[in-house]
N, C-alpha and C positions, 0 to 999 in steps of 0.2 A: 272844868268841863270842856274847854277848847282842846286841852291835851287829849282827852278821850276821843274827840272828833278827829283829831289828827292821827291818832292810833287806828281809827276805823279805816282811814284812807290807806294806811300801810297794809291792810288786808285786801284792799280793792285790786281790780285787775290792772295790769301794767299799761300805761298810756305814754306815748312818746310824741313830741312835737319838734319839728326842725324848721328854722327860718332860713330861706335862701334869697338871693337877689331877685329871683323870678317869682317867688311866692312862698307860702307856708304849707308844710305837710303834717298831717296828724295821723297817727296809727294807734289802734287799740286792740288789745287782746280780748276776745270774747270767750268767756268760760262756758263751754257747752257741757253741762253736768250730766246729761243723759242723751243717749242716741235717739230718744223719742222727742227731744226738744227741737223745735223749729229754730235753727240758728239765726235766720233772718229777722226773728222777732226781738232779738237782743239789740237794743239801740244804745250805743255808747258814744256816738258822734251825732251832734244835732246842728241844724242850721239855725242861726239867729236872724240873719238878713242875707241879702244876695251876696254881700262882700264879707260876711262874718260867719264863723262857725265855732263850735267848741267840742272838746272831748272831755270825758269825765272819768274820775276814779273815786270809788266810795259808794255811798247810798244813792242809787239811781233816782229814787223818788224825790230826794232832796234836790238833786240836780235839776229835775223837771221844774220844780218851783222857781229855781233861780233862772233857768233858761226862759221860762214864760215871762218873768220880770224883764229879762234882757230884751226879749222880742218886743214887748210892749213899749219899753224905753226907746228902742230903735225906731219903731213905727211912729211914735209920738214925735220924735225928733224930725223924722222925715216929713211928716205932715206940717209941723210947725215951721221948720226952716227950709223946707224943700231942698235938702241935701242929705247925703248919707252920713250917718253918725260915725264919729271917730272911734277907732278900736279902744283907745284908752277910756273914752267916755262910757262905753258899754261896760267895760271892766270895772270902772269906778261905781257904776250903778249897781252891779251885782255885789260888789264888796260892801256897799252901803247897806244892802239888804241883809248880808251875812251878819252884820253887827247889831241887827235890830231885835235879836232874841231877848225875851224877858222884859221887853218894853211894853207899857200899855199906853195907847194913844187915846186922848179925850175920855178918860175914865172907862175905856173898854177893857175887855180882857186882853192879856198879853197875846201878841200874835203867835209867837213860838216860845216854847219853854226851854228850848235847847238850841245849841248852834247847829248849823248844817254839817252833816258828816260827809262832805264831798269836797274834792279839789277839782278845779277846772283848768284846762289849757285852752285859752281863747285865742283863736287865730283869725287874722283879718288883714285887709289891705285898705289904706286910705292915702291921703296926699303925702304922708310921711313914708309911704312904701309898705312892704310886708311887715307885719308885727306879730309877735307871740307873747302872750302874757300868762302867768301862772297865778291862780288865786287859791288861798287856803281858808279854812273855817274861821280864822281869826280876823278875816277881812283885809288881810295884807295882799297886795298884788305887786308882782315884780316882772319886768320885761326880760325875756331870755332869747338867746339865739338858738339854743337847743335845750330841751328839758324833758325829764322822765318823771312820772309820778306812779304811785301804786306799789304793789308788793315787791316787784323786782327792780324798784327805782334806783337803788344804790349801785348795783352792777351795771344797770342800763346807763346811768348818768356818767359813770367813769368811762364806759365805752364811747359815749357821745363826745366826751372831752378829748379822747384820743383821735377820733375819726372826723369830727366836724371841722370844716374850713370855710372861710369867708366866700370863696368863689364857687361854692357847691351848686350844681345844677339841680333842677327839680327832680329829674330822673335819679340822680345820685342820692338825693334825699329820700325818695321812695324806697330805694334799695337799702339804704342805711337804717331807716326806721324799722323795716321788716327784719333786717339782720339782728338788730338790737333786741327786738321782741323774741326772735327765734332763740336767742341765747338764754333769755330768762323764763321762757314758757316751759311748762312741764310736758304738755302734749306736743306732737309734731305739728308744725305750722302749716296750715292749708287755707284755702279761700273760705272755709266755713268758720274758722275760729279767729280771724283777724278782720279788721275793718280799716280802710284807708281813705283819707279825704285830703283835699287840697284847696287852697285859696290862691287864685292867680288874678292878675289885673285884667286879663282878656276874658276868662269865663267865670270869674267870681268863685263862690264857694260851691264845691261839688264833692259828693261821696262817690268814689270809684265803683263802677259796677263790677259784676263777677268776672266778665271777660278781661277787663283792664287789670283787675287785681291778679288774675291768673298769670297774665303777661309779666307783671312785676315779680311774682313769686318764681316764675320760670327763669327770669333774668338774674335772680339771686345766685 
């Protein structure tokens, strides 16, 4: 069953994440299937907390359930301990949920009868600095410096391996994520069919607006 869920992700839209000393960058391809579709309504990158966000590939509805769980976990932590949750703790909470399919709690019906068909790239910043985690339907999570998921992930990942270096600036990471997406996307890349976000220590998690996105695309 988990194998099928992983196959579903391979059909999903390509998503790229890059960690730099300044922060983490996430970029996602938005598949606009029709000229009548409002591109801004496709949400592939979501905020979890002020210092945490994530990008998805696979079934968006499944991702929403996982992100809601992550948000509640982050808020509970912040109320209980009066500190921002660590990136790894949130990732752990999401992966614990991913493993709970087919379980029944206190003689109730099983919560989910199948694994989540979605992979996430979770980006955040805490006392350990900028971090990027990849989670998959089996509940496994791994920390990466640069990672691509989705349909074009194989070509994208090899491109990242060639181009990524430790001292990369945030600006270079913005340009690299979009260049990688441009290579694997079928349509011409523009500000309607990609979404770009970043997490930095100064301004936390933010999704780049249209003007800033256009600037990066022009700089490419």
